[in-house]
C-alpha positions as CSV (number, residue, x, y, z in Angstrom):
1,M,93.9,57.1,16.7
2,K,92.8,56.8,20.3
3,L,89.4,55.8,21.7
4,Y,89.2,57.6,24.8
5,Y,85.6,55.3,26.6
6,K,84.2,54.9,29.4
7,P,84.0,51.2,30.6
8,G,80.2,50.1,29.1
9,A,79.0,53.1,28.7
10,C,77.8,54.0,24.7
11,S,81.6,54.3,23.8
12,L,81.6,50.2,24.0
13,A,79.7,50.1,20.6
14,S,83.0,52.2,19.1
15,H,85.3,49.9,20.9
16,I,83.3,46.6,19.5
17,T,83.8,48.4,16.2
18,L,87.5,49.4,15.9
19,Y,88.0,45.0,16.8
20,E,85.3,44.1,13.9
21,A,87.5,46.8,11.9
22,G,90.8,45.6,12.3
23,A,91.8,48.5,12.8
24,D,95.4,49.7,14.3
25,F,94.4,51.9,17.9
26,A,94.9,52.9,21.4
27,T,92.2,53.0,24.1
28,E,91.7,55.7,27.4
29,A,89.6,55.6,30.3
30,V,87.8,58.4,31.3
31,D,86.3,59.1,34.2
32,T,83.0,62.0,32.5
33,D,82.2,62.4,36.5
34,A,85.9,63.6,37.4
35,G,86.4,64.7,33.8
36,R,89.6,63.7,33.4
37,T,91.2,60.9,31.7
38,E,93.1,58.5,33.1
39,T,96.7,60.0,32.9
40,G,95.0,63.2,33.6
41,T,93.8,65.1,31.0
42,D,91.0,67.2,30.9
43,F,89.1,65.2,29.0
44,R,86.6,68.6,27.8
45,A,89.8,69.9,26.3
46,I,89.8,67.0,24.2
47,N,85.7,67.4,24.1
48,P,84.0,70.2,25.1
49,N,81.0,67.8,25.1
50,G,82.5,66.3,28.5
51,Y,80.6,62.4,27.2
52,V,82.7,59.5,25.6
53,P,82.8,58.5,22.8
54,A,86.4,60.8,21.6
55,L,88.0,58.9,18.7
56,Q,91.1,61.0,18.2
57,L,92.8,60.3,14.4
58,A,96.3,60.3,13.7
59,G,95.6,64.2,12.2
60,G,94.9,65.2,15.6
61,E,91.6,66.0,14.4
62,V,89.0,64.5,17.0
63,L,85.7,62.9,15.9
64,T,82.7,63.0,18.8
65,E,79.2,61.9,18.5
66,G,79.2,58.2,18.4
67,A,76.6,57.4,15.2
68,A,78.9,59.4,13.6
69,V,82.5,57.9,15.3
70,L,80.5,54.0,14.4
71,Q,80.0,54.8,10.4
72,W,83.5,56.9,10.3
73,I,85.5,53.3,11.7
74,A,83.0,52.1,8.9
75,D,84.1,54.1,6.2
76,R,87.5,53.8,6.3
77,H,87.4,50.0,6.5
78,P,84.9,49.1,3.9
79,G,86.5,45.6,3.5
80,A,84.7,45.0,7.0
81,G,81.3,45.4,5.9
82,L,80.5,47.1,8.8
83,A,77.7,49.9,6.8
84,P,75.9,49.2,3.5
85,E,77.3,51.7,0.5
86,A,76.6,54.9,1.0
87,G,73.8,55.9,-1.2
88,S,71.4,53.1,-1.0
89,L,68.1,52.3,1.0
90,D,70.6,49.8,3.2
91,R,72.9,53.2,4.2
92,A,69.5,54.9,5.5
93,R,68.2,52.7,7.1
94,L,71.4,52.3,8.6
95,Q,71.1,55.5,9.7
96,E,67.6,55.8,11.0
97,A,68.6,52.3,12.8
98,L,71.8,55.1,14.1
99,N,70.0,57.8,14.9
100,W,67.0,55.9,16.8
101,I,69.4,54.6,18.9
102,S,70.3,57.3,19.7
103,S,67.7,59.3,20.1
104,E,65.0,57.5,21.9
105,L,66.6,54.3,23.2
106,H,69.9,55.8,24.7
107,K,68.2,59.0,26.0
108,A,65.6,56.9,27.2
109,F,68.2,55.4,30.0
110,G,69.5,59.1,31.3
111,P,68.1,59.1,34.6
112,L,68.9,55.5,35.8
113,F,72.3,56.6,35.2
114,R,72.6,60.1,36.9
115,A,72.8,60.1,40.3
116,S,70.6,63.4,41.6
117,A,67.7,61.8,39.9
118,T,64.8,60.9,42.2
119,D,62.9,57.3,42.5
120,E,59.6,59.0,40.4
121,D,62.3,59.9,38.0
122,R,63.5,55.8,37.7
123,A,60.3,54.7,37.5
124,R,59.3,57.4,34.5
125,A,62.6,56.1,32.8
126,R,61.8,52.2,33.2
127,T,58.6,53.0,32.0
128,Q,60.1,55.0,29.1
129,V,63.1,52.3,28.3
130,A,60.2,49.9,28.5
131,A,58.1,50.9,25.2
132,K,62.0,51.5,23.8
133,F,62.7,47.8,24.2
134,D,59.0,47.1,22.6
135,R,59.9,49.4,19.4
136,A,63.3,47.3,19.3
137,E,60.9,43.9,19.5
138,A,58.9,44.7,16.9
139,M,62.1,45.5,14.8
140,L,63.3,42.5,15.1
141,A,60.3,40.4,15.3
142,D,60.4,38.9,12.0
143,G,62.9,36.9,12.9
144,R,65.8,39.1,11.7
145,D,69.2,38.0,13.3
146,W,70.6,42.1,12.7
147,L,69.6,45.4,12.1
148,V,70.1,45.9,8.2
149,A,70.6,44.2,5.3
150,G,70.7,41.2,6.6
151,R,73.8,41.3,8.2
152,F,76.2,42.8,11.3
153,S,76.6,46.2,11.2
154,V,77.8,49.4,13.2
155,A,73.9,49.9,14.6
156,D,74.1,46.0,15.6
157,A,77.2,47.2,17.4
158,Y,75.2,50.1,19.1
159,L,71.9,48.4,20.3
160,F,74.0,45.9,22.0
161,A,75.8,48.4,24.5
162,V,73.1,50.6,24.6
163,A,70.0,47.2,25.5
164,N,72.5,45.7,27.0
165,W,72.6,48.2,30.2
166,A,69.3,46.4,31.0
167,N,71.9,43.8,33.4
168,F,73.1,47.1,35.3
169,T,69.6,48.2,35.9
170,G,67.6,45.9,36.6
171,I,65.7,45.4,33.9
172,D,65.2,41.7,32.7
173,L,65.3,41.6,28.8
174,A,63.1,38.1,29.6
175,R,60.2,40.2,28.9
176,W,61.6,41.4,25.3
177,P,62.6,37.6,23.4
178,A,64.3,38.7,20.1
179,L,66.0,41.4,21.6
180,A,67.1,39.3,24.1
181,A,68.9,36.9,22.0
182,H,70.2,39.9,19.9
183,V,72.0,41.2,22.7
184,A,73.4,37.3,23.5
185,R,74.4,36.6,19.8
186,V,76.3,40.5,19.2
187,A,78.3,38.9,23.3
188,A,79.0,35.7,22.0
189,R,81.2,38.3,18.8
190,P,85.4,37.9,18.8
191,A,85.1,41.7,18.8
192,A,82.9,42.1,21.7
193,Q,84.5,39.7,23.8
194,K,88.0,41.5,23.6
195,A,86.1,45.1,23.9
196,M,84.2,44.1,27.2
197,K,87.5,41.8,28.7
198,A,89.6,45.0,28.1
199,E,87.0,47.4,29.9
200,G,86.7,44.5,32.7
201,L,83.1,44.2,32.0
202,I,84.0,40.6,31.7
203,Q,86.8,38.7,32.6
């Protein structure tokens, strides 16, 4: 099994989850701008969408889309407790959280990483990100440590990977104390530390 990732991108959530699961896996970095992996492979031959994550399974199949990859890892390693039982309300809540992070929070950051974005585009994106962070803050406002079912799940890994982009885009998380505390909790987990070191994000 091989995870194709870009350092610090949303694929960090899958990287963390693989470590949390105790999975046996390899990694290969991707330059999504050049469309090449670190070994020189045309990445679009692996994932025609051209973005990470992509998880190549043992049989050669390739799974894409972060939310799908995260749930697949969790389901393949049930002992790690990274997702509630399929068919339960808590599982639906997990999917709800993953879909919101993907379609709302993740998407809002787009212009802040796009070289062609204008200053106006970036200002609008900051406003949109702040509104999404308001929503994330509300999710955590009841004092919970984790998003779903009272325990760490793949949704927490995904929220961390995306919310952590605040540190690279000049957004001060201090305005959202519950979210900032969540990011700090995930960052302190051994699996997160290991993944971030492997991606060269921390020493």
